[in-house]
C-alpha positions, -999 to +999 in steps of 0.1 A: +000+000+000+029+023+007+042+018-028+009+027-043+008+058-021+043+068-033+032+064-069+002+086-063+024+113-046+048+112-076+019+118-100+006+147-079+040+165-079+044+167-117+034+201-130+040+197-167+016+178-188+043+159-206+059+148-173+025+138-159+017+117-190+051+099-189+049+093-151+013+081-153+022+056-180+051+043-159+029+042-128+002+022-146+024-009-149+036-006-113+001-002-100-011-033-119+018-053-105+011-041-069-027-047-072-019-082-083+003-087-053-024-074-030-050-096-047-029-127-040-028-117-003-065-115+001-086-147+005-110-155-023-147-160-018-143-198-016-114-196+009-136-174+032-165-198+029-143-228+039-128-208+068-163-199+081-176-234+079-146-247+098-151-221+125-186-232+131 
């Protein structure tokens, strides 16, 4: 989450349109990678259902 926050801050600090366009394109790939990492860390719907049924 910190990495995504850092990317957002970088985008906010660029004043020139050209710089913002370049940085946003670079950030797009990084954001996709970090979202994939976060998605792997979260349980899926089936995992949560199994966990709930075991707890009961």
